[in-house]
mmCIF file of the N, C-alpha and C atoms, coordinates in Angstrom:
data_MODEL
# 
_entry.id   MODEL 
# 
loop_
_atom_site.group_PDB 
_atom_site.id 
_atom_site.type_symbol 
_atom_site.label_atom_id 
_atom_site.label_alt_id 
_atom_site.label_comp_id 
_atom_site.label_asym_id 
_atom_site.label_entity_id 
_atom_site.label_seq_id 
_atom_site.pdbx_PDB_ins_code 
_atom_site.Cartn_x 
_atom_site.Cartn_y 
_atom_site.Cartn_z 
_atom_site.occupancy 
_atom_site.B_iso_or_equiv 
_atom_site.pdbx_formal_charge 
_atom_site.auth_seq_id 
_atom_site.auth_comp_id 
_atom_site.auth_asym_id 
_atom_site.auth_atom_id 
_atom_site.pdbx_PDB_model_num 
ATOM 1   N N  . MET A 1 1  ? 5.408   -1.166 -13.327 1.00 0.00 ? 1  MET A N  1 
ATOM 2   C CA . MET A 1 1  ? 6.030   -1.780 -11.914 1.00 0.00 ? 1  MET A CA 1 
ATOM 3   C C  . MET A 1 1  ? 7.031   -0.465 -11.727 1.00 0.00 ? 1  MET A C  1 
ATOM 4   N N  . ILE A 1 2  ? 7.866   -0.622 -10.927 1.00 0.00 ? 2  ILE A N  1 
ATOM 5   C CA . ILE A 1 2  ? 8.252   0.270  -9.864  1.00 0.00 ? 2  ILE A CA 1 
ATOM 6   C C  . ILE A 1 2  ? 9.533   0.154  -9.224  1.00 0.00 ? 2  ILE A C  1 
ATOM 7   N N  . LEU A 1 3  ? 10.423  0.459  -9.480  1.00 0.00 ? 3  LEU A N  1 
ATOM 8   C CA . LEU A 1 3  ? 11.818  0.382  -8.898  1.00 0.00 ? 3  LEU A CA 1 
ATOM 9   C C  . LEU A 1 3  ? 11.955  1.449  -8.318  1.00 0.00 ? 3  LEU A C  1 
ATOM 10  N N  . GLY A 1 4  ? 12.121  1.137  -6.707  1.00 0.00 ? 4  GLY A N  1 
ATOM 11  C CA . GLY A 1 4  ? 12.698  2.098  -5.614  1.00 0.00 ? 4  GLY A CA 1 
ATOM 12  C C  . GLY A 1 4  ? 13.854  1.995  -4.842  1.00 0.00 ? 4  GLY A C  1 
ATOM 13  N N  . LEU A 1 5  ? 13.992  3.266  -4.443  1.00 0.00 ? 5  LEU A N  1 
ATOM 14  C CA . LEU A 1 5  ? 15.644  3.639  -4.395  1.00 0.00 ? 5  LEU A CA 1 
ATOM 15  C C  . LEU A 1 5  ? 15.627  4.520  -2.545  1.00 0.00 ? 5  LEU A C  1 
ATOM 16  N N  . GLU A 1 6  ? 16.221  4.365  -2.107  1.00 0.00 ? 6  GLU A N  1 
ATOM 17  C CA . GLU A 1 6  ? 16.431  5.060  -0.740  1.00 0.00 ? 6  GLU A CA 1 
ATOM 18  C C  . GLU A 1 6  ? 16.981  6.427  -1.233  1.00 0.00 ? 6  GLU A C  1 
ATOM 19  N N  . ALA A 1 7  ? 16.173  7.798  -1.061  1.00 0.00 ? 7  ALA A N  1 
ATOM 20  C CA . ALA A 1 7  ? 16.313  9.344  -0.993  1.00 0.00 ? 7  ALA A CA 1 
ATOM 21  C C  . ALA A 1 7  ? 18.475  8.982  -0.918  1.00 0.00 ? 7  ALA A C  1 
ATOM 22  N N  . ARG A 1 8  ? 18.839  8.778  0.123   1.00 0.00 ? 8  ARG A N  1 
ATOM 23  C CA . ARG A 1 8  ? 19.765  9.138  0.910   1.00 0.00 ? 8  ARG A CA 1 
ATOM 24  C C  . ARG A 1 8  ? 20.826  8.675  -0.316  1.00 0.00 ? 8  ARG A C  1 
ATOM 25  N N  . LEU A 1 9  ? 20.809  7.482  -1.012  1.00 0.00 ? 9  LEU A N  1 
ATOM 26  C CA . LEU A 1 9  ? 21.275  6.464  -2.192  1.00 0.00 ? 9  LEU A CA 1 
ATOM 27  C C  . LEU A 1 9  ? 20.568  7.330  -3.362  1.00 0.00 ? 9  LEU A C  1 
ATOM 28  N N  . ALA A 1 10 ? 20.026  7.920  -3.417  1.00 0.00 ? 10 ALA A N  1 
ATOM 29  C CA . ALA A 1 10 ? 19.475  8.412  -5.130  1.00 0.00 ? 10 ALA A CA 1 
ATOM 30  C C  . ALA A 1 10 ? 20.585  9.773  -5.759  1.00 0.00 ? 10 ALA A C  1 
ATOM 31  N N  . GLY A 1 11 ? 21.176  10.511 -4.621  1.00 0.00 ? 11 GLY A N  1 
ATOM 32  C CA . GLY A 1 11 ? 21.989  11.703 -4.315  1.00 0.00 ? 11 GLY A CA 1 
ATOM 33  C C  . GLY A 1 11 ? 22.666  11.527 -6.047  1.00 0.00 ? 11 GLY A C  1 
ATOM 34  N N  . ASP A 1 12 ? 23.453  10.234 -5.968  1.00 0.00 ? 12 ASP A N  1 
ATOM 35  C CA . ASP A 1 12 ? 24.588  10.200 -6.376  1.00 0.00 ? 12 ASP A CA 1 
ATOM 36  C C  . ASP A 1 12 ? 24.167  9.617  -7.833  1.00 0.00 ? 12 ASP A C  1 
ATOM 37  N N  . LEU A 1 13 ? 23.027  9.678  -8.451  1.00 0.00 ? 13 LEU A N  1 
ATOM 38  C CA . LEU A 1 13 ? 21.970  9.146  -9.721  1.00 0.00 ? 13 LEU A CA 1 
ATOM 39  C C  . LEU A 1 13 ? 22.078  10.295 -10.640 1.00 0.00 ? 13 LEU A C  1 
ATOM 40  N N  . ALA A 1 14 ? 22.361  9.758  -12.404 1.00 0.00 ? 14 ALA A N  1 
ATOM 41  C CA . ALA A 1 14 ? 21.965  11.144 -13.129 1.00 0.00 ? 14 ALA A CA 1 
ATOM 42  C C  . ALA A 1 14 ? 20.648  11.488 -13.276 1.00 0.00 ? 14 ALA A C  1 
ATOM 43  N N  . LEU A 1 15 ? 19.735  10.312 -13.346 1.00 0.00 ? 15 LEU A N  1 
ATOM 44  C CA . LEU A 1 15 ? 18.572  10.755 -13.259 1.00 0.00 ? 15 LEU A CA 1 
ATOM 45  C C  . LEU A 1 15 ? 18.090  11.492 -12.413 1.00 0.00 ? 15 LEU A C  1 
ATOM 46  N N  . ALA A 1 16 ? 18.607  11.379 -10.771 1.00 0.00 ? 16 ALA A N  1 
ATOM 47  C CA . ALA A 1 16 ? 18.099  12.451 -9.677  1.00 0.00 ? 16 ALA A CA 1 
ATOM 48  C C  . ALA A 1 16 ? 18.381  13.972 -9.798  1.00 0.00 ? 16 ALA A C  1 
ATOM 49  N N  . ARG A 1 17 ? 19.578  14.282 -11.259 1.00 0.00 ? 17 ARG A N  1 
ATOM 50  C CA . ARG A 1 17 ? 19.954  15.666 -11.103 1.00 0.00 ? 17 ARG A CA 1 
ATOM 51  C C  . ARG A 1 17 ? 18.277  16.653 -10.559 1.00 0.00 ? 17 ARG A C  1 
ATOM 52  N N  . GLY A 1 18 ? 18.291  17.517 -9.920  1.00 0.00 ? 18 GLY A N  1 
ATOM 53  C CA . GLY A 1 18 ? 17.533  18.213 -10.150 1.00 0.00 ? 18 GLY A CA 1 
ATOM 54  C C  . GLY A 1 18 ? 16.224  17.755 -10.010 1.00 0.00 ? 18 GLY A C  1 
ATOM 55  N N  . ILE A 1 19 ? 16.150  16.775 -9.166  1.00 0.00 ? 19 ILE A N  1 
ATOM 56  C CA . ILE A 1 19 ? 14.741  15.701 -8.638  1.00 0.00 ? 19 ILE A CA 1 
ATOM 57  C C  . ILE A 1 19 ? 14.864  16.708 -7.012  1.00 0.00 ? 19 ILE A C  1 
ATOM 58  N N  . SER A 1 20 ? 13.636  16.935 -6.060  1.00 0.00 ? 20 SER A N  1 
ATOM 59  C CA . SER A 1 20 ? 14.215  17.200 -4.976  1.00 0.00 ? 20 SER A CA 1 
ATOM 60  C C  . SER A 1 20 ? 14.444  15.897 -4.476  1.00 0.00 ? 20 SER A C  1 
ATOM 61  N N  . LEU A 1 21 ? 14.942  15.573 -3.216  1.00 0.00 ? 21 LEU A N  1 
ATOM 62  C CA . LEU A 1 21 ? 14.863  13.912 -2.727  1.00 0.00 ? 21 LEU A CA 1 
ATOM 63  C C  . LEU A 1 21 ? 14.350  13.936 -0.712  1.00 0.00 ? 21 LEU A C  1 
ATOM 64  N N  . ARG A 1 22 ? 13.765  15.323 -0.972  1.00 0.00 ? 22 ARG A N  1 
ATOM 65  C CA . ARG A 1 22 ? 13.602  15.440 0.830   1.00 0.00 ? 22 ARG A CA 1 
ATOM 66  C C  . ARG A 1 22 ? 12.150  14.383 0.576   1.00 0.00 ? 22 ARG A C  1 
ATOM 67  N N  . SER A 1 23 ? 12.058  14.169 1.626   1.00 0.00 ? 23 SER A N  1 
ATOM 68  C CA . SER A 1 23 ? 10.738  13.393 2.324   1.00 0.00 ? 23 SER A CA 1 
ATOM 69  C C  . SER A 1 23 ? 9.456   14.194 1.831   1.00 0.00 ? 23 SER A C  1 
ATOM 70  N N  . GLU A 1 24 ? 9.333   15.240 2.334   1.00 0.00 ? 24 GLU A N  1 
ATOM 71  C CA . GLU A 1 24 ? 8.493   16.016 2.040   1.00 0.00 ? 24 GLU A CA 1 
ATOM 72  C C  . GLU A 1 24 ? 7.552   16.402 0.934   1.00 0.00 ? 24 GLU A C  1 
ATOM 73  N N  . ASP A 1 25 ? 8.785   15.978 -0.592  1.00 0.00 ? 25 ASP A N  1 
ATOM 74  C CA . ASP A 1 25 ? 8.494   16.225 -1.677  1.00 0.00 ? 25 ASP A CA 1 
ATOM 75  C C  . ASP A 1 25 ? 8.115   14.822 -2.099  1.00 0.00 ? 25 ASP A C  1 
ATOM 76  N N  . ALA A 1 26 ? 8.555   14.171 -1.814  1.00 0.00 ? 26 ALA A N  1 
ATOM 77  C CA . ALA A 1 26 ? 8.371   12.737 -2.453  1.00 0.00 ? 26 ALA A CA 1 
ATOM 78  C C  . ALA A 1 26 ? 6.438   12.195 -2.752  1.00 0.00 ? 26 ALA A C  1 
ATOM 79  N N  . THR A 1 27 ? 6.653   11.787 -4.049  1.00 0.00 ? 27 THR A N  1 
ATOM 80  C CA . THR A 1 27 ? 5.592   10.995 -4.037  1.00 0.00 ? 27 THR A CA 1 
ATOM 81  C C  . THR A 1 27 ? 4.894   9.569  -3.571  1.00 0.00 ? 27 THR A C  1 
ATOM 82  N N  . VAL A 1 28 ? 3.402   9.976  -2.880  1.00 0.00 ? 28 VAL A N  1 
ATOM 83  C CA . VAL A 1 28 ? 3.192   8.367  -2.005  1.00 0.00 ? 28 VAL A CA 1 
ATOM 84  C C  . VAL A 1 28 ? 2.985   7.376  -3.730  1.00 0.00 ? 28 VAL A C  1 
ATOM 85  N N  . VAL A 1 29 ? 3.694   6.232  -3.191  1.00 0.00 ? 29 VAL A N  1 
ATOM 86  C CA . VAL A 1 29 ? 3.250   5.680  -4.058  1.00 0.00 ? 29 VAL A CA 1 
ATOM 87  C C  . VAL A 1 29 ? 2.067   3.714  -3.569  1.00 0.00 ? 29 VAL A C  1 
ATOM 88  N N  . GLY A 1 30 ? 1.229   3.903  -4.059  1.00 0.00 ? 30 GLY A N  1 
ATOM 89  C CA . GLY A 1 30 ? -0.094  2.622  -3.464  1.00 0.00 ? 30 GLY A CA 1 
ATOM 90  C C  . GLY A 1 30 ? 0.448   1.369  -3.722  1.00 0.00 ? 30 GLY A C  1 
ATOM 91  N N  . PRO A 1 31 ? -0.749  1.286  -3.249  1.00 0.00 ? 31 PRO A N  1 
ATOM 92  C CA . PRO A 1 31 ? -0.232  -0.697 -3.466  1.00 0.00 ? 31 PRO A CA 1 
ATOM 93  C C  . PRO A 1 31 ? -0.493  -1.463 -4.959  1.00 0.00 ? 31 PRO A C  1 
ATOM 94  N N  . GLY A 1 32 ? -0.418  -0.534 -6.539  1.00 0.00 ? 32 GLY A N  1 
ATOM 95  C CA . GLY A 1 32 ? -0.869  -1.072 -7.775  1.00 0.00 ? 32 GLY A CA 1 
ATOM 96  C C  . GLY A 1 32 ? -2.184  -0.984 -7.908  1.00 0.00 ? 32 GLY A C  1 
ATOM 97  N N  . CYS A 1 33 ? -2.590  -0.477 -8.866  1.00 0.00 ? 33 CYS A N  1 
ATOM 98  C CA . CYS A 1 33 ? -3.631  0.026  -9.527  1.00 0.00 ? 33 CYS A CA 1 
ATOM 99  C C  . CYS A 1 33 ? -4.943  -0.871 -9.113  1.00 0.00 ? 33 CYS A C  1 
ATOM 100 N N  . ALA A 1 34 ? -4.515  -2.553 -9.182  1.00 0.00 ? 34 ALA A N  1 
ATOM 101 C CA . ALA A 1 34 ? -6.022  -3.063 -8.990  1.00 0.00 ? 34 ALA A CA 1 
ATOM 102 C C  . ALA A 1 34 ? -6.247  -3.160 -7.440  1.00 0.00 ? 34 ALA A C  1 
ATOM 103 N N  . ARG A 1 35 ? -5.277  -3.090 -6.407  1.00 0.00 ? 35 ARG A N  1 
ATOM 104 C CA . ARG A 1 35 ? -5.818  -2.488 -5.720  1.00 0.00 ? 35 ARG A CA 1 
ATOM 105 C C  . ARG A 1 35 ? -6.276  -1.194 -4.406  1.00 0.00 ? 35 ARG A C  1 
ATOM 106 N N  . CYS A 1 36 ? -5.530  -0.439 -5.769  1.00 0.00 ? 36 CYS A N  1 
ATOM 107 C CA . CYS A 1 36 ? -5.858  1.263  -5.346  1.00 0.00 ? 36 CYS A CA 1 
ATOM 108 C C  . CYS A 1 36 ? -7.258  2.212  -5.383  1.00 0.00 ? 36 CYS A C  1 
ATOM 109 N N  . HIS A 1 37 ? -8.077  2.213  -4.531  1.00 0.00 ? 37 HIS A N  1 
ATOM 110 C CA . HIS A 1 37 ? -8.870  3.353  -4.756  1.00 0.00 ? 37 HIS A CA 1 
ATOM 111 C C  . HIS A 1 37 ? -9.235  5.115  -5.036  1.00 0.00 ? 37 HIS A C  1 
ATOM 112 N N  . VAL A 1 38 ? -7.773  5.495  -4.810  1.00 0.00 ? 38 VAL A N  1 
ATOM 113 C CA . VAL A 1 38 ? -7.760  6.530  -5.286  1.00 0.00 ? 38 VAL A CA 1 
ATOM 114 C C  . VAL A 1 38 ? -8.330  7.085  -6.642  1.00 0.00 ? 38 VAL A C  1 
ATOM 115 N N  . PRO A 1 39 ? -9.395  8.074  -6.682  1.00 0.00 ? 39 PRO A N  1 
ATOM 116 C CA . PRO A 1 39 ? -10.036 8.056  -8.073  1.00 0.00 ? 39 PRO A CA 1 
ATOM 117 C C  . PRO A 1 39 ? -9.581  9.316  -8.577  1.00 0.00 ? 39 PRO A C  1 
ATOM 118 N N  . ASP A 1 40 ? -8.371  10.178 -8.652  1.00 0.00 ? 40 ASP A N  1 
ATOM 119 C CA . ASP A 1 40 ? -8.312  10.578 -9.977  1.00 0.00 ? 40 ASP A CA 1 
ATOM 120 C C  . ASP A 1 40 ? -6.328  10.924 -9.760  1.00 0.00 ? 40 ASP A C  1 
ATOM 121 N N  . CYS A 1 41 ? -6.321  9.570  -9.899  1.00 0.00 ? 41 CYS A N  1 
ATOM 122 C CA . CYS A 1 41 ? -4.852  9.647  -9.763  1.00 0.00 ? 41 CYS A CA 1 
ATOM 123 C C  . CYS A 1 41 ? -4.144  9.622  -11.242 1.00 0.00 ? 41 CYS A C  1 
ATOM 124 N N  . PHE A 1 42 ? -3.711  10.221 -11.950 1.00 0.00 ? 42 PHE A N  1 
ATOM 125 C CA . PHE A 1 42 ? -2.909  10.621 -12.556 1.00 0.00 ? 42 PHE A CA 1 
ATOM 126 C C  . PHE A 1 42 ? -2.166  9.058  -14.097 1.00 0.00 ? 42 PHE A C  1 
ATOM 127 N N  . GLN A 1 43 ? -1.818  8.672  -12.922 1.00 0.00 ? 43 GLN A N  1 
ATOM 128 C CA . GLN A 1 43 ? -1.038  7.362  -13.163 1.00 0.00 ? 43 GLN A CA 1 
ATOM 129 C C  . GLN A 1 43 ? -1.544  5.801  -12.783 1.00 0.00 ? 43 GLN A C  1 
ATOM 130 N N  . ARG A 1 44 ? -2.987  5.988  -13.051 1.00 0.00 ? 44 ARG A N  1 
ATOM 131 C CA . ARG A 1 44 ? -3.948  5.023  -12.714 1.00 0.00 ? 44 ARG A CA 1 
ATOM 132 C C  . ARG A 1 44 ? -3.625  4.399  -14.426 1.00 0.00 ? 44 ARG A C  1 
ATOM 133 N N  . SER A 1 45 ? -3.394  2.802  -14.006 1.00 0.00 ? 45 SER A N  1 
ATOM 134 C CA . SER A 1 45 ? -3.709  2.212  -15.531 1.00 0.00 ? 45 SER A CA 1 
ATOM 135 C C  . SER A 1 45 ? -4.520  1.129  -15.103 1.00 0.00 ? 45 SER A C  1 
ATOM 136 N N  . LEU A 1 46 ? -5.354  0.399  -14.452 1.00 0.00 ? 46 LEU A N  1 
ATOM 137 C CA . LEU A 1 46 ? -6.407  -0.046 -14.361 1.00 0.00 ? 46 LEU A CA 1 
ATOM 138 C C  . LEU A 1 46 ? -7.477  -0.293 -13.211 1.00 0.00 ? 46 LEU A C  1 
ATOM 139 N N  . PRO A 1 47 ? -8.214  0.131  -13.573 1.00 0.00 ? 47 PRO A N  1 
ATOM 140 C CA . PRO A 1 47 ? -9.168  0.304  -12.482 1.00 0.00 ? 47 PRO A CA 1 
ATOM 141 C C  . PRO A 1 47 ? -9.288  -0.803 -11.316 1.00 0.00 ? 47 PRO A C  1 
ATOM 142 N N  . PRO A 1 48 ? -10.069 -0.345 -9.914  1.00 0.00 ? 48 PRO A N  1 
ATOM 143 C CA . PRO A 1 48 ? -9.756  -1.450 -8.517  1.00 0.00 ? 48 PRO A CA 1 
ATOM 144 C C  . PRO A 1 48 ? -10.382 -2.420 -9.105  1.00 0.00 ? 48 PRO A C  1 
ATOM 145 N N  . ARG A 1 49 ? -9.575  -3.368 -8.358  1.00 0.00 ? 49 ARG A N  1 
ATOM 146 C CA . ARG A 1 49 ? -10.363 -4.801 -9.364  1.00 0.00 ? 49 ARG A CA 1 
ATOM 147 C C  . ARG A 1 49 ? -11.463 -4.792 -8.693  1.00 0.00 ? 49 ARG A C  1 
ATOM 148 N N  . GLY A 1 50 ? -12.562 -5.472 -8.809  1.00 0.00 ? 50 GLY A N  1 
ATOM 149 C CA . GLY A 1 50 ? -13.536 -5.795 -8.467  1.00 0.00 ? 50 GLY A CA 1 
ATOM 150 C C  . GLY A 1 50 ? -14.901 -4.705 -7.965  1.00 0.00 ? 50 GLY A C  1 
ATOM 151 N N  . THR A 1 51 ? -14.608 -3.573 -9.011  1.00 0.00 ? 51 THR A N  1 
ATOM 152 C CA . THR A 1 51 ? -14.798 -2.090 -8.874  1.00 0.00 ? 51 THR A CA 1 
ATOM 153 C C  . THR A 1 51 ? -16.495 -2.339 -9.884  1.00 0.00 ? 51 THR A C  1 
ATOM 154 N N  . ALA A 1 52 ? -17.255 -1.305 -9.672  1.00 0.00 ? 52 ALA A N  1 
ATOM 155 C CA . ALA A 1 52 ? -18.112 -1.205 -10.767 1.00 0.00 ? 52 ALA A CA 1 
ATOM 156 C C  . ALA A 1 52 ? -17.406 -0.356 -12.021 1.00 0.00 ? 52 ALA A C  1 
ATOM 157 N N  . LEU A 1 53 ? -17.335 -0.498 -13.363 1.00 0.00 ? 53 LEU A N  1 
ATOM 158 C CA . LEU A 1 53 ? -16.887 0.933  -14.263 1.00 0.00 ? 53 LEU A CA 1 
ATOM 159 C C  . LEU A 1 53 ? -17.946 1.758  -14.225 1.00 0.00 ? 53 LEU A C  1 
ATOM 160 N N  . GLN A 1 54 ? -17.425 3.045  -15.084 1.00 0.00 ? 54 GLN A N  1 
ATOM 161 C CA . GLN A 1 54 ? -18.333 3.971  -14.836 1.00 0.00 ? 54 GLN A CA 1 
ATOM 162 C C  . GLN A 1 54 ? -18.030 4.701  -16.094 1.00 0.00 ? 54 GLN A C  1 
ATOM 163 N N  . PHE A 1 55 ? -18.747 4.685  -17.049 1.00 0.00 ? 55 PHE A N  1 
ATOM 164 C CA . PHE A 1 55 ? -18.371 5.169  -18.588 1.00 0.00 ? 55 PHE A CA 1 
ATOM 165 C C  . PHE A 1 55 ? -19.728 6.393  -19.195 1.00 0.00 ? 55 PHE A C  1 
ATOM 166 N N  . SER A 1 56 ? -18.409 7.715  -19.565 1.00 0.00 ? 56 SER A N  1 
ATOM 167 C CA . SER A 1 56 ? -19.551 8.674  -20.323 1.00 0.00 ? 56 SER A CA 1 
ATOM 168 C C  . SER A 1 56 ? -18.165 9.421  -21.478 1.00 0.00 ? 56 SER A C  1 
ATOM 169 N N  . THR A 1 57 ? -19.785 9.679  -22.197 1.00 0.00 ? 57 THR A N  1 
ATOM 170 C CA . THR A 1 57 ? -19.200 10.142 -23.610 1.00 0.00 ? 57 THR A CA 1 
ATOM 171 C C  . THR A 1 57 ? -19.349 11.574 -23.090 1.00 0.00 ? 57 THR A C  1 
ATOM 172 N N  . MET A 1 58 ? -19.686 12.473 -22.189 1.00 0.00 ? 58 MET A N  1 
ATOM 173 C CA . MET A 1 58 ? -19.897 13.845 -21.760 1.00 0.00 ? 58 MET A CA 1 
ATOM 174 C C  . MET A 1 58 ? -18.758 14.488 -20.936 1.00 0.00 ? 58 MET A C  1 
ATOM 175 N N  . GLU A 1 59 ? -17.889 13.673 -20.190 1.00 0.00 ? 59 GLU A N  1 
ATOM 176 C CA . GLU A 1 59 ? -16.447 13.843 -19.443 1.00 0.00 ? 59 GLU A CA 1 
ATOM 177 C C  . GLU A 1 59 ? -16.040 12.836 -19.828 1.00 0.00 ? 59 GLU A C  1 
ATOM 178 N N  . GLN A 1 60 ? -14.821 13.425 -18.853 1.00 0.00 ? 60 GLN A N  1 
ATOM 179 C CA . GLN A 1 60 ? -13.901 13.499 -19.545 1.00 0.00 ? 60 GLN A CA 1 
ATOM 180 C C  . GLN A 1 60 ? -12.809 13.453 -18.545 1.00 0.00 ? 60 GLN A C  1 
ATOM 181 N N  . GLY A 1 61 ? -11.621 12.319 -17.665 1.00 0.00 ? 61 GLY A N  1 
ATOM 182 C CA . GLY A 1 61 ? -11.189 12.721 -16.498 1.00 0.00 ? 61 GLY A CA 1 
ATOM 183 C C  . GLY A 1 61 ? -9.969  12.209 -16.929 1.00 0.00 ? 61 GLY A C  1 
ATOM 184 N N  . MET A 1 62 ? -9.206  11.751 -15.216 1.00 0.00 ? 62 MET A N  1 
ATOM 185 C CA . MET A 1 62 ? -7.837  11.197 -15.889 1.00 0.00 ? 62 MET A CA 1 
ATOM 186 C C  . MET A 1 62 ? -6.941  9.511  -16.605 1.00 0.00 ? 62 MET A C  1 
ATOM 187 N N  . THR A 1 63 ? -8.299  9.283  -16.501 1.00 0.00 ? 63 THR A N  1 
ATOM 188 C CA . THR A 1 63 ? -8.389  7.610  -17.554 1.00 0.00 ? 63 THR A CA 1 
ATOM 189 C C  . THR A 1 63 ? -10.201 7.480  -18.514 1.00 0.00 ? 63 THR A C  1 
ATOM 190 N N  . PRO A 1 64 ? -9.573  6.647  -19.303 1.00 0.00 ? 64 PRO A N  1 
ATOM 191 C CA . PRO A 1 64 ? -11.115 6.577  -19.988 1.00 0.00 ? 64 PRO A CA 1 
ATOM 192 C C  . PRO A 1 64 ? -12.028 6.294  -19.121 1.00 0.00 ? 64 PRO A C  1 
ATOM 193 N N  . PHE A 1 65 ? -12.301 6.123  -17.822 1.00 0.00 ? 65 PHE A N  1 
ATOM 194 C CA . PHE A 1 65 ? -13.379 4.987  -17.169 1.00 0.00 ? 65 PHE A CA 1 
ATOM 195 C C  . PHE A 1 65 ? -13.217 5.893  -15.721 1.00 0.00 ? 65 PHE A C  1 
ATOM 196 N N  . ARG A 1 66 ? -14.181 6.077  -15.312 1.00 0.00 ? 66 ARG A N  1 
ATOM 197 C CA . ARG A 1 66 ? -14.628 5.924  -14.004 1.00 0.00 ? 66 ARG A CA 1 
ATOM 198 C C  . ARG A 1 66 ? -15.046 4.976  -12.668 1.00 0.00 ? 66 ARG A C  1 
ATOM 199 N N  . PHE A 1 67 ? -14.936 4.620  -11.394 1.00 0.00 ? 67 PHE A N  1 
ATOM 200 C CA . PHE A 1 67 ? -15.091 3.928  -10.602 1.00 0.00 ? 67 PHE A CA 1 
ATOM 201 C C  . PHE A 1 67 ? -16.212 4.217  -9.742  1.00 0.00 ? 67 PHE A C  1 
ATOM 202 N N  . ALA A 1 68 ? -17.005 3.087  -9.180  1.00 0.00 ? 68 ALA A N  1 
ATOM 203 C CA . ALA A 1 68 ? -17.871 3.538  -8.358  1.00 0.00 ? 68 ALA A CA 1 
ATOM 204 C C  . ALA A 1 68 ? -16.667 3.776  -7.018  1.00 0.00 ? 68 ALA A C  1 
ATOM 205 N N  . ARG A 1 69 ? -17.457 4.178  -6.147  1.00 0.00 ? 69 ARG A N  1 
ATOM 206 C CA . ARG A 1 69 ? -16.331 4.626  -5.005  1.00 0.00 ? 69 ARG A CA 1 
ATOM 207 C C  . ARG A 1 69 ? -17.247 3.940  -3.983  1.00 0.00 ? 69 ARG A C  1 
# 
């Protein structure tokens, strides 16, 4: 779950200290793991719904699974 806030309002928050609030430095937030097909997302918690999972004992990626593209 993500709580979003406009950057123009975030400057007053203590948690925003030291963080760039410029739009060109923003991280794109996708539609949620179950619908997202970005393969190497470091925040992925679930594979995309309806995709075939691929497991490997010899390779390790950002998540414990890979999925067919």
